[in-house]
C-alpha positions in Angstrom: -7.5 -11.5 -16.0 -7.6 -12.5 -12.4 -9.1 -15.7 -11.3 -11.9 -15.3 -9.1 -12.0 -16.6 -6.2 -14.6 -20.1 -5.6 -17.5 -19.7 -2.1 -16.7 -21.9 0.6 -18.9 -24.8 1.1 -22.3 -24.8 2.0 -23.4 -25.8 6.1 -24.0 -29.7 5.6 -21.5 -30.6 3.4 -18.7 -28.1 5.7 -19.9 -30.5 8.9 -19.5 -33.5 7.3 -16.0 -32.9 6.0 -15.6 -31.5 9.5 -16.3 -34.9 10.9 -14.6 -37.1 8.6 -11.4 -35.3 9.3 -11.3 -34.9 12.2 -12.7 -39.3 12.6 -9.9 -40.4 9.8 -7.3 -37.8 11.3 -7.8 -38.0 14.6 -7.6 -42.0 14.6 -4.8 -42.0 13.1 -3.1 -39.6 14.9 -4.2 -41.6 18.1 -2.4 -45.1 16.6 0.2 -43.5 15.6 0.5 -41.8 19.9 -0.3 -45.5 21.2 2.3 -47.4 18.2 4.8 -44.7 19.9 3.6 -45.1 23.5 4.3 -49.0 23.3 7.4 -48.5 21.9 8.4 -46.0 24.1 7.5 -48.6 27.0 9.3 -51.5 25.8 12.8 -49.9 24.4 13.7 -53.3 24.6 11.2 -55.2 22.5 11.7 -55.5 18.6 9.5 -53.5 16.5 7.4 -56.9 15.2 6.4 -58.0 18.9 5.3 -54.9 20.1 1.2 -55.8 19.5 0.9 -59.2 20.8 -2.9 -60.1 21.8 -2.6 -58.7 25.0 -2.1 -55.4 24.3 -4.4 -55.2 20.9 -7.3 -53.9 22.4 -5.9 -50.6 22.2 -6.0 -50.1 18.5 -10.1 -51.0 18.6 -10.9 -47.1 19.4 -8.6 -46.0 16.1 -9.5 -48.4 13.9 -13.3 -47.6 14.8 -12.7 -43.9 15.0 -11.1 -44.4 11.1 -13.8 -46.8 9.9 -16.5 -44.4 11.1 -15.0 -41.7 9.5 -15.0 -44.5 6.3 -18.6 -45.1 7.3 -19.3 -41.1 7.3 -17.9 -40.7 3.5 -19.9 -43.0 1.9 -22.7 -42.1 3.5 -23.5 -38.4 4.0 -20.8 -37.5 1.6 -23.6 -36.1 -0.5 -26.2 -33.7 -2.9 -28.2 -32.8 -0.1 -31.3 -32.2 -2.4 -31.0 -35.3 -4.8 -28.2 -37.5 -2.4 -25.6 -38.2 -5.7 -22.5 -39.1 -4.1 -20.0 -36.4 -4.4 -16.8 -37.1 -5.9 -13.9 -37.5 -3.2 -11.1 -37.4 -5.1 -11.6 -33.7 -6.2 -12.9 -29.9 -5.0 -16.1 -29.7 -4.4 -18.2 -28.1 -7.9 -20.6 -25.0 -7.7 -23.7 -27.0 -8.8 -24.8 -30.7 -8.7 -23.4 -31.9 -11.4 -27.5 -33.9 -11.7 -29.5 -31.5 -10.2 -28.0 -28.4 -10.5 -28.4 -27.0 -7.3 -25.8 -24.8 -5.6 -22.8 -26.7 -3.3 -20.9 -23.8 -2.4 -21.7 -20.1 -1.2 -21.5 -17.2 -3.0 
């Protein structure tokens, strides 16, 4: 028996998923990039002293991006019909467990 491929998520969930990934992932990449740049610019400084009060402001943007991504996940990762929160640990179901509307095209 051949397994049937699942349809892609509806447009609303695709957009929300994209923004969550861009914000959280982009914030993480930016955070790592800033930390690496600080390490390369200050090769003699021990790692535990790279971030100080004078350069901590550099990490505001990545922290804001990740925080916004988490907020979007909590606020908008929901069924667009009944507004019930969706599971964040698994795949998007074919239908909403509460209202039964389709969450995947296909």
